[in-house]
N, C-alpha and C positions, 0 to 999 in steps of 0.2 A: 690558701697558706696550711705548713703542712703539719702533720702531727707532730707534738713533744714529744721528743726524743726519752727514754726513763735510759736513762744512765747508769746500766749495774754495775761495771764499774767503783761509781763514786759512792753510791749505796753503799756497797761490801765494805769500800775501804772506810765510811763513817758505821758503819755496824762495828768491825771488826777494831779499830780503837774503842768505843763501846766498853765489849767483850773482853778487850786487851785491861783494861780495869778490872774489873770482876777475875781475871785470873789470878793478875798482878796481887789483889784481896787476899783470894785462898794461897795464894805460897809464900804471904805475910799470917796467915794461920796454919802455915804446914801441911801446905797441901799443894803439890803441884798439878793438876791436871794431863793428865797422861792415855792418850789414844796408842790401839797399836790395830797394824793394818796388816792383813793378808791376802796376796796375791799366789795366786796358782798358778805357770804356763808365765811361757813371756810375751803375752798380746805384746805388741809396741804402743798399742794408744791406754791400752791399765798398764802402762810402766809409768809411761808421761802424766799419767791422773794420779798416783803415786806419789808420786815424787813431788807435782805440786801440793799435792796433801800435805806428805813430810816441811816438803820448805814453809809452809803457809802458817803451819805449826807451831814452826821456828821462831818464826817471826811473831806469834801473837804472845807466845810462853804458856805451850803445851810442852810436854813430856810426849816422845813420839820413838816407832821402833815398828820396826821391818820383818815379820814371816815372812820368808819368798819357800814357794814347793815349784818344782817340777813338773811341765804339764800330766803326766804318767805318774805323779803321787796319788799316793791311797787317799780313799774316802777317810777313812779313819785314822792317816793319819795327824790331818788335816782337824778334825776330831776332839784328840787327843792337845794338840796344839791351843783348838780353843776353848778346852775345859782348864786347864791351863793359867788363860788368860782370865777367864772367871772367877778362878782363886787371887786373882794378882791383886792386891790391894793398889797396885800404884798405879793402874790399868783402871781409867774410867769408862773407855769408852773400846768398842770391836766393831772394826770396820771388814767384813771380805768383797773383797775389788771381784768385781761383776764384770764380764761373765768368766762364770767358772769350769773347765772342761765340761764338757757330752758327756762324760762315764760321772760326775758328781750330781747328787742330787739337790737342790739351790735350798726347794725349803727345809731338806735335811739336817743343810748346813746351818741354815739364815735360821732356824730357830734353835740350835744347841747355845746360841749364845745367852746369857742371858738378862731378858726384859731388862735391866737397869742399865744394862753396856749396851743397850741397842742404837747404839749413838747415828744410825744412818734411817732409821725409823724403818724398820724392812717387816721385822719379827712380825710374826699371825699376831699375838699379841695387840702388836701397836699399832696394827694395818688394821683389826680388828676395833680396836678403840677407840677408833676416828668417827664410828656413826655414833657413839654416844657423848663424843668429846673430850675424852677419859685417855687418851693417847700418852703415854709418860714423854715419847721424842714424837715428834712431827716430821718424814722424808725430806728430804734436804730440800728439794727441789723447787714442790710447792710449796715449800714453809717457807723460802726466798721467796717464791713468787708475793705470797699473803704481805709478807716482807714490805717486798717493790712500791704496791699495790697502797700499802702504810706509807709508805715515806712519802708517796705522791700526794696523800689525800685522796684518795680514790674512791669516790663511795662503791659501797659492797653491798651495804642494808637494801634491800627491796627493789633491786638490779636485778633484770634476767643473765643470767651469763651463763654462755655456753664451752664445754670444758671439750672438744676436740682431741676423742683416743681415749683409751680406758685399759689400760696399764696400771698393774700392782704401786709401781714404781714415783707414775707423774699423772695420768689420767684420774684415777680413780679417789685415791689421795685430794687432789686438787678438787675434786667436785663438792668430798663430806666436808672440805675445811670452810667450800666457799659458803657451801649449804649453814654450816655452822655459825659464820656471820649476817645470817637475812638473807643472803640472795637467795633469787629463784631459781633452779637450776636445769639445766635441759646437758647428757649427756652424748656424747656422737664420735660418731668412728670413722675409719677412713670409707668405709662401706653406708653408709649413711647414705639413701634415697636422696637424693636432694638434698643433699645437704647446704646449698648456698640460702634455699627459704628459715633455715634452724640458722648458719651463724648473722643471716642480715639482722635476727631480730636479735642479740645476743647486743649488751652495754658495755661486757665485758667477755673476752674472747681468748679461751687460753689453747694454744694448738700441740699438740703434744704425737702425732705420726708417725716422725720420720720420712716426710713425702717433698721432698723439694720445691719450694714456690706454689703450693699446695693452694694456698687460702689465695687470689687473688680480689680486685677493688670491689668490684661489684660482689664480693662477697660480704663486705664490710657494710657493717650501719653506720654511715659518716656520725665522728663525733666519738666513736667505740675504742674503750682500751682493747689492746690488744697486743696480747702475752705470748708470744713467740721463740716455746722452749725447742722445739728438732735445732738439731746443730748435723748437716748434712753435706760432704763434698761432692761438687760439680768434677765435671772432666775436665776441668781447669787447673785443678787444683784447689780453689774458693771455697773457701768455707759459704752456706747462706743455709737459712731458716725451712719453718715448712713455710713460712709467710713472705708472697712475694715483696717485699721490703720497700720497692722504689717504687708500687702503685699505690699501693697497700696507702701507703706514709703521707698521703695527700689525700686522704679520705679520713681516718683513725682522731681520735682525740689524742691521742699517746699509744705509743708505740716500743717496744725495745728490738732493738739490733741484733742481728747475729754474726760474727761475736759480738761478745762486750755488751749482753743484757745480762740473760737468766743465768748464763753460765759459769760471771762468778760468783754471783750470791749461793750455788751449791755446796762448792766448799767452806764459804764462811758459816752456811747455815752447820757444816759438821762441825767446827770449831765451837762453836754457839751450841751444838746439842753437848759435845765432852766438859763445857767448863760448866754447865750446869747438870751431869750425871756427878760432876765432881761439886757439886756446889752440894747437894743432893747426902751425899756425902760425909760432905760436912755439915749441915743439919744437923743430920742422923747421930755423924758423931759427940757434937758439940750437947744433947739430950740426952746420950747416957752416962 
């Protein structure tokens, strides 16, 4: 008997429907949630991501605008744009599409966004605040994973969760968010010695390393929940995750597919964070 497949598209759809009502409620009170996206260069994948984000905003009732810069743009010009957006009361969220060109200082750009508009959750303040559970905005991908677990009534408290991957975007924040919910945490990397010894002990296994089909069936505990954050393109053009779906799905209790798993949740949580930012402004305005 195969694993229950966690349908990211279906969950994303239901979450967006809930939050669309919240956006409509804000509009009735005179506040339209607004998101500004900054893209530097003409990376094809980044352009597709931005187009999808704008489309999603339109569908849920969020105003969006895109600020495009050439690949040889000066960092100072991008910082000036961010400064103006920080001061723009119609914009509640600011997102800088990564990766930036090599001559940019990623931290300098990300931390120039006011924490109140850091809807990607990448500002050093928000990442650091995950340690105490007080982040204003949660990074979108791990936030989406937590919602997927919740929607499938998967127990977190007291479970052993293993995260394979240590990036600031997924791995580290994912570990802190699971820890905050009472999981016993282990963080591994693709270089961990005897990785299978750790992954086989996981009740919840989250994999985000960017290595196609690295996790095989014999590395997974029977009945475990397996969340595959990786997305890789094979030589034949097909997409696959960091987990060998065909074999692992025969062992796991729950599993996310690639595509159609975590991916749809990332943009969805960006929308949620933007609406939350607008709600924070509305709440502050009503108190004044």
